[in-house]
LUMBAVEX-726494 format. One record per residue: residue in one letter; x, y, z of N, C-alpha, C in turn. Coordinates in pm, whole numbers. Layout:
N
+----+--------+--------+--------+--------+--------+--------+--------+--------+--------+
: aa :    n_u :    n_v :    n_w :   ca_u :   ca_v :   ca_w :    c_u :    c_v :    c_w :
+----+--------+--------+--------+--------+--------+--------+--------+--------+--------+
:  A :      X :      Y :      Z :      X :      Y :      Z :      X :      Y :      Z :
...
+----+--------+--------+--------+--------+--------+--------+--------+--------+--------+
***
This chain:
237
+----+--------+--------+--------+--------+--------+--------+--------+--------+--------+
: aa :    n_u :    n_v :    n_w :   ca_u :   ca_v :   ca_w :    c_u :    c_v :    c_w :
+----+--------+--------+--------+--------+--------+--------+--------+--------+--------+
:  M :  -4317 :   2812 :   2924 :  -4258 :   2805 :   2791 :  -4236 :   2658 :   2755 :
:  D :  -4283 :   2620 :   2638 :  -4272 :   2482 :   2594 :  -4188 :   2472 :   2467 :
:  L :  -4126 :   2355 :   2448 :  -4053 :   2326 :   2325 :  -4152 :   2271 :   2223 :
:  V :  -4160 :   2336 :   2107 :  -4262 :   2297 :   2009 :  -4200 :   2234 :   1884 :
:  S :  -4067 :   2235 :   1870 :  -4003 :   2170 :   1754 :  -3866 :   2118 :   1795 :
:  H :  -3808 :   2035 :   1710 :  -3682 :   1968 :   1738 :  -3567 :   2068 :   1742 :
:  L :  -3478 :   2054 :   1839 :  -3358 :   2136 :   1849 :  -3241 :   2067 :   1778 :
:  D :  -3152 :   2147 :   1720 :  -3032 :   2093 :   1655 :  -2915 :   2182 :   1692 :
:  Y :  -2831 :   2132 :   1780 :  -2716 :   2209 :   1829 :  -2626 :   2255 :   1714 :
:  E :  -2611 :   2168 :   1613 :  -2522 :   2201 :   1501 :  -2579 :   2312 :   1414 :
:  A :  -2711 :   2333 :   1418 :  -2773 :   2441 :   1340 :  -2784 :   2570 :   1421 :
:  N :  -2828 :   2562 :   1545 :  -2841 :   2679 :   1632 :  -2798 :   2642 :   1773 :
:  K :  -2696 :   2710 :   1820 :  -2644 :   2681 :   1954 :  -2711 :   2767 :   2063 :
:  E :  -2778 :   2874 :   2019 :  -2840 :   2963 :   2118 :  -2957 :   3037 :   2056 :
:  Y :  -3062 :   3057 :   2138 :  -3180 :   3134 :   2096 :  -3198 :   3250 :   2194 :
:  T :  -3226 :   3367 :   2139 :  -3261 :   3483 :   2222 :  -3406 :   3520 :   2194 :
:  L :  -3492 :   3508 :   2296 :  -3635 :   3530 :   2281 :  -3674 :   3660 :   2349 :
:  R :  -3751 :   3742 :   2279 :  -3806 :   3864 :   2340 :  -3948 :   3834 :   2385 :
:  I :  -3976 :   3865 :   2512 :  -4103 :   3829 :   2573 :  -4190 :   3954 :   2593 :
:  R :  -4317 :   3943 :   2556 :  -4414 :   4050 :   2581 :  -4505 :   4009 :   2698 :
:  A :  -4516 :   4097 :   2793 :  -4609 :   4077 :   2905 :  -4726 :   4176 :   2890 :
:  Q :  -4846 :   4126 :   2894 :  -4964 :   4211 :   2872 :  -5072 :   4179 :   2974 :
:  D :  -5134 :   4287 :   3030 :  -5241 :   4264 :   3128 :  -5376 :   4254 :   3059 :
:  G :  -5479 :   4230 :   3138 :  -5612 :   4210 :   3081 :  -5703 :   4331 :   3096 :
:  G :  -5647 :   4445 :   3129 :  -5729 :   4564 :   3146 :  -5773 :   4626 :   3015 :
:  R :  -5851 :   4732 :   3030 :  -5896 :   4805 :   2912 :  -5857 :   4950 :   2927 :
:  P :  -5777 :   5002 :   2843 :  -5704 :   4928 :   2738 :  -5595 :   4843 :   2800 :
:  P :  -5554 :   4733 :   2733 :  -5449 :   4647 :   2788 :  -5315 :   4718 :   2786 :
:  L :  -5237 :   4695 :   2888 :  -5103 :   4750 :   2896 :  -5002 :   4635 :   2883 :
:  S :  -4890 :   4665 :   2817 :  -4791 :   4559 :   2793 :  -4650 :   4609 :   2815 :
:  N :  -4561 :   4514 :   2830 :  -4419 :   4542 :   2845 :  -4343 :   4439 :   2760 :
:  I :  -4260 :   4487 :   2666 :  -4190 :   4396 :   2574 :  -4039 :   4394 :   2601 :
:  S :  -4002 :   4432 :   2720 :  -3858 :   4440 :   2750 :  -3801 :   4309 :   2803 :
:  G :  -3883 :   4206 :   2822 :  -3831 :   4081 :   2877 :  -3753 :   4001 :   2772 :
:  L :  -3636 :   3949 :   2810 :  -3552 :   3867 :   2722 :  -3525 :   3732 :   2788 :
:  V :  -3530 :   3630 :   2706 :  -3497 :   3495 :   2752 :  -3391 :   3438 :   2657 :
:  T :  -3278 :   3394 :   2713 :  -3172 :   3330 :   2633 :  -3174 :   3181 :   2661 :
:  V :  -3184 :   3103 :   2553 :  -3186 :   2957 :   2564 :  -3060 :   2902 :   2499 :
:  Q :  -2976 :   2838 :   2575 :  -2856 :   2774 :   2521 :  -2883 :   2625 :   2497 :
:  V :  -2851 :   2579 :   2377 :  -2872 :   2439 :   2339 :  -2745 :   2361 :   2372 :
:  L :  -2759 :   2253 :   2444 :  -2645 :   2169 :   2480 :  -2628 :   2056 :   2379 :
:  D :  -2505 :   2027 :   2348 :  -2475 :   1924 :   2249 :  -2498 :   1784 :   2305 :
:  V :  -2553 :   1698 :   2223 :  -2558 :   1555 :   2253 :  -2489 :   1483 :   2137 :
:  N :  -2443 :   1362 :   2161 :  -2368 :   1289 :   2059 :  -2466 :   1224 :   1961 :
:  D :  -2506 :   1303 :   1860 :  -2606 :   1253 :   1765 :  -2557 :   1255 :   1621 :
:  N :  -2425 :   1273 :   1602 :  -2368 :   1273 :   1467 :  -2257 :   1169 :   1457 :
:  V :  -2263 :   1087 :   1353 :  -2158 :    988 :   1331 :  -2039 :   1054 :   1263 :
:  P :  -1917 :   1004 :   1284 :  -1801 :   1057 :   1211 :  -1819 :   1034 :   1061 :
:  I :  -1769 :   1126 :    982 :  -1777 :   1115 :    836 :  -1636 :   1125 :    780 :
:  F :  -1596 :   1025 :    701 :  -1464 :   1027 :    640 :  -1459 :   1131 :    529 :
:  V :  -1344 :   1198 :    518 :  -1330 :   1307 :    422 :  -1342 :   1257 :    279 :
:  S :  -1280 :   1143 :    248 :  -1290 :   1085 :    113 :  -1277 :    935 :    122 :
:  T :  -1361 :    865 :     51 :  -1356 :    719 :     49 :  -1384 :    670 :    -92 :
:  P :  -1336 :    551 :   -129 :  -1242 :    471 :    -49 :  -1102 :    531 :    -55 :
:  F :  -1018 :    493 :     41 :   -881 :    542 :     44 :   -793 :    448 :    -38 :
:  Q :   -706 :    506 :   -121 :   -615 :    427 :   -205 :   -475 :    485 :   -194 :
:  A :   -375 :    398 :   -189 :   -237 :    444 :   -178 :   -143 :    342 :   -238 :
:  T :    -22 :    387 :   -272 :     84 :    299 :   -320 :    209 :    324 :   -236 :
:  V :    293 :    223 :   -223 :    416 :    237 :   -146 :    520 :    142 :   -202 :
:  L :    645 :    190 :   -211 :    755 :    105 :   -257 :    786 :     -2 :   -153 :
:  E :    823 :   -119 :   -200 :    845 :   -230 :   -109 :    969 :   -215 :    -21 :
:  N :   1056 :   -119 :    -52 :   1180 :   -105 :     24 :   1180 :     15 :    118 :
:  V :   1063 :     75 :    146 :   1061 :    190 :    237 :   1094 :    143 :    379 :
:  P :   1150 :    231 :    462 :   1189 :    191 :    598 :   1070 :    177 :    691 :
:  L :   1089 :    107 :    800 :    985 :     96 :    901 :    955 :    235 :    957 :
:  G :    827 :    261 :    981 :    785 :    391 :   1031 :    750 :    489 :    921 :
:  Y :    768 :    451 :    796 :    738 :    538 :    683 :    589 :    570 :    678 :
:  S :    554 :    699 :    669 :    413 :    741 :    663 :    361 :    730 :    520 :
:  I :    247 :    663 :    502 :    196 :    636 :    368 :     78 :    725 :    333 :
:  I :    -25 :    725 :    416 :   -147 :    797 :    383 :   -213 :    849 :    511 :
:  H :   -274 :    967 :    500 :   -340 :   1029 :    614 :   -490 :   1004 :    605 :
:  I :   -543 :    929 :    701 :   -685 :    902 :    707 :   -751 :   1009 :    795 :
:  Q :   -856 :   1072 :    744 :   -917 :   1180 :    818 :  -1069 :   1169 :    813 :
:  A :  -1130 :   1188 :    929 :  -1275 :   1194 :    941 :  -1312 :   1316 :   1023 :
:  V :  -1434 :   1364 :   1008 :  -1482 :   1480 :   1084 :  -1612 :   1442 :   1155 :
:  D :  -1638 :   1510 :   1267 :  -1759 :   1486 :   1345 :  -1821 :   1622 :   1376 :
:  A :  -1949 :   1639 :   1342 :  -2016 :   1768 :   1357 :  -2046 :   1803 :   1502 :
:  D :  -2035 :   1708 :   1593 :  -2059 :   1737 :   1734 :  -1943 :   1820 :   1791 :
:  S :  -1948 :   1851 :   1920 :  -1844 :   1933 :   1981 :  -1787 :   1863 :   2103 :
:  G :  -1673 :   1914 :   2151 :  -1612 :   1858 :   2270 :  -1570 :   1714 :   2250 :
:  S :  -1586 :   1636 :   2357 :  -1549 :   1495 :   2348 :  -1636 :   1419 :   2249 :
:  N :  -1753 :   1472 :   2220 :  -1840 :   1407 :   2121 :  -1781 :   1410 :   1981 :
:  S :  -1685 :   1500 :   1958 :  -1625 :   1514 :   1825 :  -1481 :   1465 :   1818 :
:  R :  -1422 :   1429 :   1933 :  -1284 :   1380 :   1932 :  -1283 :   1236 :   1883 :
:  L :  -1198 :   1211 :   1782 :  -1201 :   1082 :   1713 :  -1076 :   1000 :   1742 :
:  E :  -1094 :    869 :   1742 :   -985 :    774 :   1748 :   -998 :    679 :   1629 :
:  Y :   -883 :    638 :   1574 :   -881 :    553 :   1455 :   -822 :    416 :   1489 :
:  R :   -871 :    315 :   1418 :   -812 :    181 :   1429 :   -833 :    108 :   1298 :
:  L :   -738 :     19 :   1267 :   -748 :    -62 :   1145 :   -834 :   -185 :   1172 :
:  T :   -909 :   -227 :   1072 :   -993 :   -345 :   1082 :   -965 :   -437 :    963 :
:  E :  -1017 :   -558 :    972 :  -1004 :   -658 :    865 :   -857 :   -684 :    832 :
:  T :   -773 :   -687 :    935 :   -631 :   -714 :    915 :   -601 :   -861 :    946 :
:  T :   -481 :   -903 :    909 :   -438 :  -1040 :    931 :   -320 :  -1042 :   1028 :
:  S :   -278 :  -1161 :   1067 :   -159 :  -1171 :   1152 :    -37 :  -1123 :   1074 :
:  N :     58 :  -1066 :   1146 :    179 :  -1009 :   1085 :    147 :   -900 :    983 :
:  F :     39 :   -826 :   1008 :     -1 :   -719 :    917 :    106 :   -611 :    917 :
:  P :    150 :   -562 :    798 :    267 :   -472 :    793 :    235 :   -324 :    810 :
:  F :    111 :   -289 :    841 :     75 :   -149 :    857 :     10 :   -126 :    993 :
:  S :     26 :     -5 :   1045 :    -42 :     36 :   1167 :    -88 :    180 :   1150 :
:  I :   -176 :    225 :   1239 :   -231 :    360 :   1229 :   -214 :    431 :   1362 :
:  N :   -177 :    557 :   1356 :   -173 :    640 :   1475 :   -317 :    670 :   1514 :
:  N :   -359 :    624 :   1631 :   -501 :    630 :   1664 :   -554 :    772 :   1683 :
:  S :   -466 :    870 :   1697 :   -514 :   1008 :   1713 :   -497 :   1092 :   1588 :
:  T :   -387 :   1071 :   1512 :   -365 :   1153 :   1393 :   -423 :   1092 :   1266 :
:  G :   -437 :    959 :   1262 :   -489 :    894 :   1143 :   -385 :    862 :   1038 :
:  W :   -256 :    881 :   1068 :   -152 :    846 :    971 :   -127 :    695 :    974 :
:  I :   -129 :    634 :    855 :    -95 :    493 :    841 :     53 :    482 :    808 :
:  V :    126 :    397 :    882 :    270 :    384 :    865 :    306 :    238 :    843 :
:  V :    426 :    215 :    789 :    479 :     80 :    769 :    534 :     29 :    902 :
:  S :    485 :    -85 :    946 :    527 :   -140 :   1075 :    602 :   -272 :   1061 :
:  A :    613 :   -325 :    939 :    690 :   -448 :    914 :    741 :   -442 :    771 :
:  E :    845 :   -519 :    742 :    905 :   -516 :    609 :    805 :   -561 :    503 :
:  L :    806 :   -491 :    389 :    719 :   -523 :    277 :    795 :   -606 :    175 :
:  D :    723 :   -692 :    105 :    783 :   -774 :     -1 :    678 :   -792 :   -110 :
:  R :    693 :   -720 :   -220 :    593 :   -728 :   -327 :    584 :   -868 :   -384 :
:  E :    697 :   -940 :   -384 :    694 :  -1074 :   -441 :    613 :  -1171 :   -355 :
:  S :    590 :  -1137 :   -229 :    506 :  -1220 :   -142 :    361 :  -1172 :   -143 :
:  V :    340 :  -1043 :   -122 :    205 :   -984 :   -123 :    213 :   -852 :   -200 :
:  E :    135 :   -842 :   -306 :    139 :   -723 :   -392 :     28 :   -624 :   -359 :
:  F :    -77 :   -671 :   -292 :   -194 :   -585 :   -271 :   -258 :   -616 :   -136 :
:  Y :   -295 :   -513 :    -65 :   -366 :   -526 :     63 :   -497 :   -450 :     56 :
:  N :   -601 :   -512 :    107 :   -731 :   -447 :    117 :   -781 :   -465 :    260 :
:  F :   -802 :   -356 :    331 :   -841 :   -365 :    471 :   -930 :   -247 :    506 :
:  G :   -970 :   -237 :    631 :  -1063 :   -134 :    671 :  -1007 :    -43 :    778 :
:  V :  -1075 :     70 :    798 :  -1040 :    163 :    905 :  -1170 :    210 :    970 :
:  E :  -1164 :    229 :   1100 :  -1280 :    273 :   1176 :  -1246 :    401 :   1251 :
:  A :  -1337 :    497 :   1248 :  -1325 :    620 :   1327 :  -1435 :    618 :   1432 :
:  R :  -1395 :    633 :   1559 :  -1490 :    631 :   1671 :  -1477 :    760 :   1751 :
:  D :  -1593 :    818 :   1788 :  -1586 :    937 :   1872 :  -1582 :    896 :   2020 :
:  Q :  -1566 :    995 :   2107 :  -1554 :    968 :   2250 :  -1679 :   1011 :   2327 :
:  G :  -1790 :   1024 :   2255 :  -1915 :   1062 :   2320 :  -1988 :    942 :   2378 :
:  Y :  -2108 :    969 :   2428 :  -2193 :    861 :   2479 :  -2334 :    883 :   2426 :
:  P :  -2388 :    783 :   2357 :  -2321 :    655 :   2323 :  -2217 :    676 :   2214 :
:  V :  -2117 :    586 :   2209 :  -2011 :    596 :   2108 :  -2071 :    578 :   1969 :
:  M :  -2026 :    663 :   1875 :  -2070 :    650 :   1736 :  -1946 :    631 :   1649 :
:  S :  -1960 :    553 :   1544 :  -1844 :    521 :   1461 :  -1884 :    505 :   1316 :
:  S :  -1783 :    514 :   1229 :  -1800 :    490 :   1086 :  -1681 :    411 :   1036 :
:  S :  -1699 :    342 :    924 :  -1593 :    259 :    866 :  -1570 :    298 :    721 :
:  A :  -1448 :    271 :    674 :  -1413 :    295 :    534 :  -1314 :    187 :    492 :
:  S :  -1296 :    172 :    361 :  -1203 :     72 :    309 :  -1076 :    139 :    259 :
:  I :   -966 :     64 :    265 :   -835 :    112 :    221 :   -775 :      9 :    127 :
:  S :   -724 :     55 :     12 :   -654 :    -31 :    -83 :   -509 :     13 :    -89 :
:  M :   -417 :    -81 :    -65 :   -275 :    -49 :    -63 :   -203 :   -136 :   -166 :
:  T :   -138 :    -73 :   -263 :    -63 :   -144 :   -366 :     87 :   -130 :   -338 :
:  I :    158 :   -243 :   -337 :    302 :   -244 :   -312 :    374 :   -237 :   -447 :
:  L :    461 :   -137 :   -461 :    534 :   -117 :   -586 :    668 :   -188 :   -582 :
:  D :    709 :   -237 :   -698 :    830 :   -319 :   -708 :    956 :   -235 :   -710 :
:  V :   1061 :   -288 :   -648 :   1197 :   -238 :   -667 :   1283 :   -358 :   -705 :
:  N :   1396 :   -331 :   -767 :   1481 :   -440 :   -816 :   1563 :   -496 :   -700 :
:  D :   1503 :   -589 :   -625 :   1569 :   -643 :   -506 :   1584 :   -794 :   -510 :
:  N :   1567 :   -855 :   -628 :   1583 :  -1000 :   -640 :   1687 :  -1034 :   -746 :
:  N :   1780 :  -1122 :   -712 :   1878 :  -1169 :   -809 :   1813 :  -1270 :   -904 :
:  P :   1859 :  -1273 :  -1030 :   1812 :  -1380 :  -1119 :   1852 :  -1516 :  -1064 :
:  E :   1767 :  -1615 :  -1085 :   1795 :  -1752 :  -1040 :   1785 :  -1846 :  -1159 :
:  F :   1891 :  -1927 :  -1180 :   1887 :  -2025 :  -1288 :   1782 :  -2132 :  -1259 :
:  T :   1711 :  -2171 :  -1361 :   1612 :  -2277 :  -1346 :   1678 :  -2413 :  -1330 :
:  Q :   1805 :  -2421 :  -1366 :   1882 :  -2545 :  -1351 :   2022 :  -2507 :  -1306 :
:  K :   2073 :  -2573 :  -1203 :   2202 :  -2535 :  -1145 :   2320 :  -2570 :  -1235 :
:  A :   2313 :  -2681 :  -1306 :   2425 :  -2725 :  -1390 :   2370 :  -2784 :  -1520 :
:  Y :   2448 :  -2767 :  -1627 :   2411 :  -2819 :  -1759 :   2527 :  -2904 :  -1812 :
:  Y :   2495 :  -3019 :  -1870 :   2598 :  -3108 :  -1922 :   2565 :  -3141 :  -2068 :
:  R :   2661 :  -3121 :  -2157 :   2643 :  -3154 :  -2298 :   2772 :  -3215 :  -2353 :
:  R :   2757 :  -3309 :  -2448 :   2871 :  -3366 :  -2518 :   2872 :  -3308 :  -2659 :
:  L :   2994 :  -3280 :  -2707 :   3006 :  -3216 :  -2838 :   3125 :  -3277 :  -2912 :
:  N :   3102 :  -3324 :  -3033 :   3211 :  -3380 :  -3114 :   3310 :  -3269 :  -3150 :
:  E :   3438 :  -3308 :  -3160 :   3539 :  -3206 :  -3189 :   3528 :  -3153 :  -3331 :
:  D :   3456 :  -3224 :  -3418 :   3440 :  -3174 :  -3555 :   3311 :  -3097 :  -3575 :
:  A :   3247 :  -3057 :  -3464 :   3124 :  -2979 :  -3475 :   3153 :  -2847 :  -3544 :
:  A :   3059 :  -2803 :  -3626 :   3077 :  -2681 :  -3705 :   3063 :  -2558 :  -3616 :
:  V :   3141 :  -2456 :  -3650 :   3126 :  -2328 :  -3581 :   2981 :  -2278 :  -3597 :
:  G :   2921 :  -2231 :  -3487 :   2781 :  -2187 :  -3490 :   2685 :  -2292 :  -3439 :
:  T :   2737 :  -2413 :  -3412 :   2651 :  -2519 :  -3359 :   2595 :  -2479 :  -3222 :
:  S :   2465 :  -2501 :  -3204 :   2401 :  -2472 :  -3075 :   2441 :  -2578 :  -2974 :
:  V :   2486 :  -2535 :  -2858 :   2530 :  -2628 :  -2755 :   2420 :  -2650 :  -2652 :
:  V :   2373 :  -2545 :  -2591 :   2269 :  -2555 :  -2490 :   2208 :  -2416 :  -2469 :
:  T :   2084 :  -2415 :  -2429 :   2019 :  -2288 :  -2389 :   1995 :  -2290 :  -2239 :
:  V :   2054 :  -2194 :  -2171 :   2034 :  -2181 :  -2027 :   1925 :  -2078 :  -2002 :
:  S :   1859 :  -2087 :  -1888 :   1755 :  -1987 :  -1858 :   1755 :  -1955 :  -1710 :
:  A :   1722 :  -1830 :  -1681 :   1710 :  -1783 :  -1542 :   1584 :  -1698 :  -1532 :
:  V :   1529 :  -1691 :  -1412 :   1408 :  -1612 :  -1389 :   1437 :  -1508 :  -1281 :
:  D :   1367 :  -1396 :  -1293 :   1379 :  -1288 :  -1195 :   1239 :  -1252 :  -1150 :
:  Q :   1217 :  -1249 :  -1017 :   1084 :  -1226 :   -964 :   1041 :  -1080 :   -971 :
:  D :   1134 :   -990 :   -999 :   1096 :   -850 :  -1010 :   1015 :   -827 :  -1138 :
:  I :    943 :   -714 :  -1140 :    857 :   -681 :  -1254 :    940 :   -622 :  -1367 :
:  N :    905 :   -660 :  -1490 :    967 :   -603 :  -1611 :   1119 :   -619 :  -1612 :
:  S :   1166 :   -727 :  -1555 :   1310 :   -751 :  -1553 :   1356 :   -811 :  -1686 :
:  V :   1469 :   -762 :  -1735 :   1530 :   -816 :  -1857 :   1660 :   -884 :  -1816 :
:  V :   1667 :  -1015 :  -1836 :   1783 :  -1093 :  -1796 :   1876 :  -1111 :  -1916 :
:  T :   2002 :  -1075 :  -1897 :   2103 :  -1098 :  -2000 :   2208 :  -1196 :  -1947 :
:  Y :   2282 :  -1256 :  -2038 :   2374 :  -1365 :  -2000 :   2513 :  -1337 :  -2053 :
:  Q :   2612 :  -1390 :  -1979 :   2750 :  -1387 :  -2025 :   2824 :  -1504 :  -1962 :
:  I :   2926 :  -1552 :  -2031 :   3008 :  -1660 :  -1979 :   3113 :  -1598 :  -1888 :
:  S :   3116 :  -1643 :  -1764 :   3204 :  -1579 :  -1666 :   3337 :  -1653 :  -1648 :
:  S :   3343 :  -1783 :  -1675 :   3468 :  -1857 :  -1657 :   3460 :  -1989 :  -1733 :
:  G :   3576 :  -2055 :  -1750 :   3581 :  -2187 :  -1811 :   3584 :  -2187 :  -1963 :
:  N :   3574 :  -2070 :  -2026 :   3568 :  -2064 :  -2172 :   3709 :  -2058 :  -2229 :
:  T :   3779 :  -2175 :  -2225 :   3918 :  -2183 :  -2269 :   3931 :  -2141 :  -2415 :
:  R :   4025 :  -2048 :  -2440 :   4054 :  -1996 :  -2575 :   3927 :  -1947 :  -2646 :
:  N :   3827 :  -1903 :  -2565 :   3705 :  -1841 :  -2620 :   3638 :  -1926 :  -2727 :
:  R :   3631 :  -2058 :  -2697 :   3572 :  -2150 :  -2793 :   3419 :  -2131 :  -2806 :
:  F :   3357 :  -2076 :  -2702 :   3210 :  -2066 :  -2702 :   3166 :  -1920 :  -2686 :
:  S :   3047 :  -1894 :  -2733 :   2986 :  -1762 :  -2715 :   2843 :  -1782 :  -2667 :
:  I :   2787 :  -1676 :  -2608 :   2651 :  -1685 :  -2557 :   2575 :  -1559 :  -2599 :
:  T :   2452 :  -1577 :  -2641 :   2366 :  -1465 :  -2678 :   2233 :  -1479 :  -2604 :
:  S :   2177 :  -1365 :  -2569 :   2047 :  -1363 :  -2500 :   1937 :  -1356 :  -2604 :
:  Q :   1847 :  -1452 :  -2599 :   1736 :  -1453 :  -2693 :   1620 :  -1531 :  -2634 :
:  S :   1499 :  -1482 :  -2658 :   1375 :  -1547 :  -2614 :   1377 :  -1580 :  -2465 :
:  G :   1437 :  -1490 :  -2387 :   1438 :  -1510 :  -2242 :   1545 :  -1603 :  -2190 :
:  G :   1623 :  -1664 :  -2280 :   1728 :  -1756 :  -2239 :   1863 :  -1714 :  -2293 :
:  G :   1964 :  -1791 :  -2258 :   2099 :  -1766 :  -2307 :   2144 :  -1882 :  -2394 :
:  L :   2158 :  -1858 :  -2524 :   2197 :  -1964 :  -2618 :   2348 :  -1968 :  -2630 :
:  I :   2405 :  -2082 :  -2592 :   2549 :  -2103 :  -2604 :   2577 :  -2174 :  -2736 :
:  T :   2666 :  -2116 :  -2815 :   2702 :  -2175 :  -2945 :   2853 :  -2189 :  -2955 :
:  L :   2896 :  -2273 :  -3051 :   3039 :  -2294 :  -3075 :   3092 :  -2177 :  -3157 :
:  A :   3193 :  -2105 :  -3102 :   3245 :  -1986 :  -3170 :   3371 :  -2017 :  -3251 :
:  L :   3448 :  -2116 :  -3207 :   3572 :  -2153 :  -3276 :   3580 :  -2305 :  -3281 :
:  P :   3655 :  -2359 :  -3379 :   3667 :  -2506 :  -3389 :   3726 :  -2566 :  -3262 :
:  L :   3683 :  -2687 :  -3230 :   3735 :  -2758 :  -3113 :   3852 :  -2847 :  -3154 :
:  D :   3938 :  -2877 :  -3058 :   4051 :  -2968 :  -3080 :   4058 :  -3059 :  -2958 :
:  Y :   4020 :  -3183 :  -2974 :   4014 :  -3278 :  -2861 :   4148 :  -3290 :  -2789 :
:  K :   4258 :  -3278 :  -2864 :   4390 :  -3295 :  -2803 :   4425 :  -3178 :  -2712 :
:  L :   4372 :  -3059 :  -2743 :   4403 :  -2939 :  -2664 :   4314 :  -2925 :  -2542 :
:  E :   4189 :  -2957 :  -2560 :   4098 :  -2946 :  -2444 :   3989 :  -3051 :  -2455 :
:  R :   3970 :  -3122 :  -2348 :   3864 :  -3221 :  -2347 :   3733 :  -3159 :  -2299 :
:  Q :   3744 :  -3052 :  -2228 :   3622 :  -2988 :  -2178 :   3652 :  -2840 :  -2163 :
:  S :   3591 :  -2759 :  -2246 :   3622 :  -2617 :  -2246 :   3534 :  -2537 :  -2152 :
:  L :   3407 :  -2563 :  -2154 :   3315 :  -2477 :  -2080 :   3304 :  -2515 :  -1934 :
:  G :   3319 :  -2641 :  -1901 :   3304 :  -2683 :  -1762 :   3159 :  -2706 :  -1728 :
:  A :   3137 :  -2745 :  -1604 :   3001 :  -2786 :  -1563 :   2923 :  -2672 :  -1503 :
:  S :   2986 :  -2561 :  -1469 :   2913 :  -2454 :  -1402 :   2835 :  -2371 :  -1502 :
:  A :   2723 :  -2315 :  -1456 :   2638 :  -2233 :  -1542 :   2700 :  -2096 :  -1560 :
:  P :   2667 :  -2026 :  -1670 :   2718 :  -1892 :  -1691 :   2649 :  -1793 :  -1599 :
:  D :   2709 :  -1673 :  -1591 :   2647 :  -1566 :  -1512 :   2525 :  -1512 :  -1585 :
:  C :   2433 :  -1458 :  -1507 :   2323 :  -1383 :  -1568 :   2306 :  -1255 :  -1490 :
:  H :   2264 :  -1154 :  -1559 :   2249 :  -1022 :  -1498 :   2110 :   -968 :  -1532 :
:  C :   2055 :   -895 :  -1437 :   1921 :   -840 :  -1456 :   1931 :   -690 :  -1474 :
:  K :   1857 :   -639 :  -1572 :   1852 :   -495 :  -1593 :   1708 :   -447 :  -1570 :
+----+--------+--------+--------+--------+--------+--------+--------+--------+--------+
***
């Protein structure tokens, strides 16, 4: 018995052949009761295939260490150890904040995230089987870090100094202070927190800054310096 065509374990794992035996007499006599069972053995001839690519995920920057983000899954048409897969991340950098469970394929947070430092990660994943020879496949992963309000507003200038005549008219602009917030879509508002003796000054939020104006007439004899040198408070919403 000879093999006349290619075998494929994944298509047919077993063949049952019925054999006819026939003599050369006249008339010829035959027997068709012979059976031959051929079992096909698996070889590692299939590469792992990822279920869906590319992989994309988002994660908040304040999630705890060990947080599971996305499940990476690949399948292998072979059987036994030829189909058992191990996963590993590729194209990573030092202090990379993600790791993968090499048997389950879950990607987890392994270091603190900071969207203000790195907002987007693009890296790779490899699935390798345990057959011989080893076969593997690769896929790409895109990870977007989502913002949370974890940054305080910071004044662009620590102190502001202005001179103002005591006969300045009510409504006179004194100074515009400004602060920045690294979080996304932050709205910074301002208020005077101290030093505003007898409420001589007011502050309004406009055009991203805090405009301080004279709210009541000044009297040099009563106060030489009402607002002081410290900057007003700012709050982020």
